[in-house]
C-alpha positions as CSV (number, residue, x, y, z in Angstrom):
1,X,-115.1,-194.2,-118.7
2,X,-115.7,-193.1,-121.8
3,X,-117.6,-190.2,-120.8
4,X,-114.8,-188.8,-118.6
5,X,-112.2,-189.2,-121.6
6,X,-114.8,-186.9,-123.8
7,X,-114.6,-184.2,-120.8
8,X,-111.0,-184.2,-121.1
9,X,-110.8,-184.0,-124.7
10,X,-113.0,-180.9,-124.5
11,X,-111.1,-179.5,-121.8
12,X,-107.8,-179.2,-123.5
13,X,-109.1,-178.3,-126.7
14,X,-110.7,-175.5,-124.8
15,X,-107.7,-174.5,-123.5
16,X,-105.5,-174.8,-126.4
17,X,-103.1,-171.8,-127.3
18,X,-104.9,-170.8,-130.7
19,X,-102.0,-168.3,-131.9
20,X,-100.0,-169.2,-134.7
21,X,-96.4,-170.9,-134.4
22,X,-93.8,-173.1,-136.1
23,X,-91.3,-175.5,-134.5
24,X,-88.0,-176.8,-136.5
25,X,-86.9,-179.7,-134.6
26,X,-83.3,-181.2,-134.6
27,X,-81.6,-178.4,-135.7
28,X,-77.9,-179.1,-135.7
29,X,-76.9,-176.3,-133.4
30,X,-76.2,-175.9,-130.1
31,X,-79.0,-173.6,-128.1
32,X,-77.3,-171.2,-126.3
33,X,-76.2,-169.8,-129.7
34,X,-79.5,-169.8,-130.9
35,X,-81.0,-168.0,-127.7
36,X,-78.7,-164.9,-128.6
37,X,-81.1,-165.0,-131.9
38,X,-84.2,-165.0,-130.6
39,X,-83.2,-162.3,-128.2
40,X,-83.0,-160.0,-131.1
41,X,-86.1,-160.6,-132.6
42,X,-89.0,-161.2,-129.4
43,X,-91.5,-158.6,-129.1
44,X,-90.8,-157.1,-133.0
45,X,-92.9,-156.8,-135.9
46,X,-92.6,-159.8,-138.5
47,X,-91.0,-157.3,-141.0
48,X,-89.1,-155.9,-138.9
49,X,-87.8,-159.2,-137.0
50,X,-87.4,-160.7,-140.5
51,X,-85.1,-157.8,-141.6
52,X,-82.9,-158.1,-138.2
53,X,-82.1,-161.9,-138.9
54,X,-81.4,-160.8,-142.9
55,X,-79.0,-158.6,-141.7
56,X,-77.7,-160.8,-138.4
57,X,-74.4,-162.1,-138.1
58,X,-74.7,-164.9,-135.7
59,X,-74.7,-168.7,-136.5
60,X,-78.4,-169.4,-136.4
61,X,-80.1,-166.7,-138.1
62,X,-80.9,-168.6,-141.5
63,X,-82.5,-170.9,-139.3
64,X,-84.4,-168.9,-137.0
65,X,-85.6,-166.3,-139.9
66,X,-87.1,-169.5,-141.9
67,X,-89.4,-170.6,-138.2
68,X,-90.5,-167.3,-138.5
69,X,-91.6,-167.0,-141.9
70,X,-93.3,-170.3,-141.6
71,X,-95.0,-169.0,-138.7
72,X,-95.8,-165.8,-140.4
73,X,-97.3,-168.4,-143.4
74,X,-99.3,-170.0,-140.9
75,X,-100.8,-167.4,-139.5
76,X,-102.1,-166.2,-142.9
77,X,-102.8,-169.2,-144.4
78,X,-104.5,-171.6,-141.7
79,X,-106.5,-168.3,-139.3
80,X,-106.7,-165.4,-141.9
81,X,-104.3,-162.8,-140.7
82,X,-102.5,-159.8,-141.9
83,X,-98.7,-160.4,-141.8
84,X,-98.4,-156.8,-141.2
85,X,-100.5,-157.3,-137.8
86,X,-98.0,-160.1,-136.5
87,X,-95.8,-159.4,-133.8
88,X,-93.6,-162.0,-132.0
89,X,-95.1,-163.2,-129.0
90,X,-92.9,-165.9,-128.1
91,X,-89.6,-167.3,-129.2
92,X,-87.7,-169.9,-127.2
93,X,-85.1,-172.7,-128.1
94,X,-85.2,-176.0,-126.5
95,X,-82.1,-178.6,-126.5
96,X,-82.7,-181.8,-128.8
97,X,-81.2,-185.1,-128.5
98,X,-77.3,-184.8,-128.4
99,X,-74.9,-186.7,-130.8
100,X,-72.3,-187.9,-129.0
101,X,-69.0,-188.3,-130.9
102,X,-65.4,-189.2,-129.3
103,X,-62.2,-187.5,-129.8
104,X,-59.3,-189.6,-129.3
105,X,-56.6,-188.4,-127.0
106,X,-53.3,-190.2,-126.0
107,X,-52.9,-193.7,-124.4
108,X,-55.5,-194.7,-126.2
109,X,-58.4,-192.5,-124.5
110,X,-60.9,-190.6,-125.3
111,X,-62.6,-187.5,-124.6
112,X,-66.5,-186.9,-125.4
113,X,-67.9,-184.6,-127.2
114,X,-71.1,-184.0,-127.3
115,X,-72.5,-181.9,-130.8
116,X,-76.2,-180.2,-129.6
117,X,-79.1,-179.9,-131.2
118,X,-82.1,-177.7,-130.6
119,X,-85.5,-177.6,-131.3
120,X,-86.3,-173.8,-132.3
121,X,-90.4,-172.2,-131.6
122,X,-91.8,-169.2,-132.7
123,X,-94.9,-167.9,-131.5
124,X,-96.3,-165.2,-133.1
125,X,-99.6,-163.2,-132.2
126,X,-101.4,-159.7,-133.5
127,X,-100.0,-156.7,-132.5
128,X,-102.9,-154.7,-129.2
129,X,-104.4,-151.5,-130.5
């Protein structure tokens, strides 16, 4: 039994993605809004993506920029990569839990309001030469 578990752990470790990444969880913005911002930076270099996000007028650009810079710092610190050689390989936003609120309406009723949250992930990779 224990030997099978060791084999399973070794197999998971061997297939694990080694690219640097960063994740921001429970960000209080809709994933639909964040995905439009992530589409702007996907495939760009870190410097170019950071410049795009600095001047982007969308709501989620500040949060995405924080995650991007965190992923770049992880690449430099943990794996010794150079920031100028990094590109945004993957960028995606998954939905988090909803904050459920009620809006009072006529006749004592209430309409549900879902305040959506996001989990933002940015994965970096080295440039292909």
